[in-house]
C-alpha positions as CSV (number, residue, x, y, z in Angstrom):
1,M,0.1,0.0,0.0
2,L,1.3,3.4,-0.9
3,P,1.7,6.0,2.0
4,E,-0.7,8.2,0.4
5,T,-3.6,7.9,-2.1
6,P,-4.7,10.9,-3.9
7,L,-8.6,11.1,-4.8
8,P,-10.0,13.6,-7.3
9,K,-12.5,16.4,-5.6
10,G,-15.8,15.8,-6.8
11,M,-15.0,12.9,-9.1
12,Q,-15.1,9.1,-8.6
13,G,-12.0,7.8,-7.0
14,V,-10.5,4.3,-6.1
15,I,-8.5,3.4,-3.0
16,R,-6.7,-0.1,-4.1
17,C,-6.0,-2.9,-1.8
18,P,-2.6,-4.5,-3.3
19,T,-3.2,-8.3,-3.0
20,R,-1.8,-11.5,-4.5
21,A,-3.7,-14.6,-3.4
22,N,-3.5,-18.2,-4.3
23,P,-6.1,-19.7,-3.8
24,P,-8.0,-16.8,-5.2
25,L,-9.2,-13.9,-3.1
26,L,-12.6,-14.2,-1.3
27,S,-13.0,-11.0,0.7
28,V,-11.3,-7.9,1.9
29,S,-12.1,-5.8,5.2
30,W,-11.2,-2.3,5.4
31,T,-10.6,0.0,8.3
32,R,-10.4,3.9,8.6
33,D,-8.8,5.5,11.2
34,G,-8.6,2.5,13.1
35,R,-12.3,1.4,13.0
36,P,-14.1,-1.0,10.7
37,L,-15.2,0.6,7.4
38,E,-19.0,0.0,6.9
39,L,-19.6,0.4,3.2
40,D,-23.5,0.1,3.7
41,K,-23.6,3.3,5.5
42,L,-21.7,5.2,2.7
43,P,-23.9,6.0,-0.2
44,G,-22.0,5.8,-3.4
45,W,-19.3,3.5,-2.0
46,S,-18.7,0.0,-3.3
47,V,-16.2,-2.6,-3.3
48,R,-14.9,-4.2,-6.5
49,P,-14.1,-8.1,-6.8
50,D,-10.3,-7.3,-6.5
51,G,-11.3,-5.6,-3.1
52,S,-10.7,-2.0,-4.0
53,I,-13.0,0.7,-2.6
54,V,-14.9,2.8,-5.4
55,I,-15.9,6.0,-4.1
56,A,-18.6,7.9,-6.4
57,T,-17.7,11.5,-5.6
58,G,-14.6,12.3,-3.6
59,N,-15.3,14.6,-0.8
60,D,-14.2,15.2,2.9
61,D,-16.0,12.0,3.8
62,A,-13.4,10.0,2.2
63,L,-10.5,11.7,4.1
64,G,-8.6,9.4,6.9
65,V,-6.1,6.7,7.2
66,Y,-7.0,3.3,5.6
67,T,-5.8,-0.3,5.8
68,C,-7.0,-3.6,4.1
69,T,-7.0,-7.0,5.0
70,P,-7.5,-9.5,2.1
71,Y,-8.9,-13.1,2.8
72,N,-8.9,-16.3,1.0
73,S,-9.7,-20.0,1.9
74,Y,-6.5,-20.1,3.9
75,G,-7.3,-17.0,5.9
76,T,-5.1,-14.0,5.8
77,A,-1.3,-12.8,5.9
78,G,-2.5,-9.9,7.9
79,E,-3.5,-6.3,7.3
80,S,-1.9,-3.8,4.8
81,R,0.4,-0.7,5.6
82,P,-1.8,2.2,6.2
83,T,-2.6,4.7,3.3
84,R,-3.7,8.2,3.9
85,V,-6.3,9.4,1.6
86,L,-5.9,12.9,0.4
87,L,-8.3,15.2,-1.9
88,K,-6.7,16.8,-4.8
89,D,-8.2,19.0,-7.3
90,P,-8.9,17.1,-10.7
91,P,-6.5,18.1,-13.6
92,A,-7.6,21.2,-15.6
93,F,-6.8,22.2,-19.2
94,T,-4.5,25.0,-19.8
95,V,-4.8,24.6,-23.6
96,R,-8.1,23.0,-24.7
97,P,-8.4,21.6,-28.4
98,K,-11.2,23.3,-30.4
99,E,-14.2,21.4,-31.6
100,E,-13.5,21.5,-35.3
101,Y,-10.3,21.8,-37.4
102,F,-9.8,22.2,-41.1
103,Q,-6.8,21.3,-43.0
104,E,-5.7,20.8,-46.6
105,V,-5.2,17.1,-47.5
106,G,-1.5,16.2,-47.2
107,R,-0.6,19.2,-45.1
108,E,0.5,18.9,-41.4
109,L,-2.2,19.5,-38.6
110,V,-1.3,20.5,-35.1
111,I,-3.8,20.1,-32.3
112,P,-2.7,21.7,-29.2
113,C,-3.6,20.3,-25.8
114,A,-2.1,20.9,-22.3
115,A,-3.2,20.3,-18.7
116,H,-1.9,20.8,-15.2
117,G,-2.6,19.1,-11.8
118,D,-1.1,17.5,-8.9
119,P,0.1,14.8,-9.6
120,P,0.7,15.8,-13.2
121,P,-1.9,14.5,-15.6
122,A,-1.1,12.4,-18.5
123,V,-2.8,13.5,-21.9
124,T,-4.1,10.8,-23.9
125,W,-6.0,11.2,-27.4
126,L,-8.7,9.3,-28.9
127,K,-10.1,9.2,-32.7
128,V,-13.6,9.1,-32.7
């Protein structure tokens, strides 16, 4: 488990439980600030099959220090190191591409795009 887990403010975030299990993982229990995490009392929170927590909207409710304990049919090897969940502003465009570009056939087309954030975002492209 990493010492810190950043979640984007106002967006979906994931707290991962790093597991490796043979036989396969059966369940994962979580604590926050030393107390059992009761996901059924947290609207918009769920657990993936790999034991990761999905938080629908990152807000102050997610702040805290988390640990996870994975279980398989043999039991568990113990709880993870703690990770402190922090809220970070989501990345923002510093240069946003336009809706449409026109260029003559055979000529180079440059479409600018840049963003900033903490941690620095990766910019990826998709052709629709």
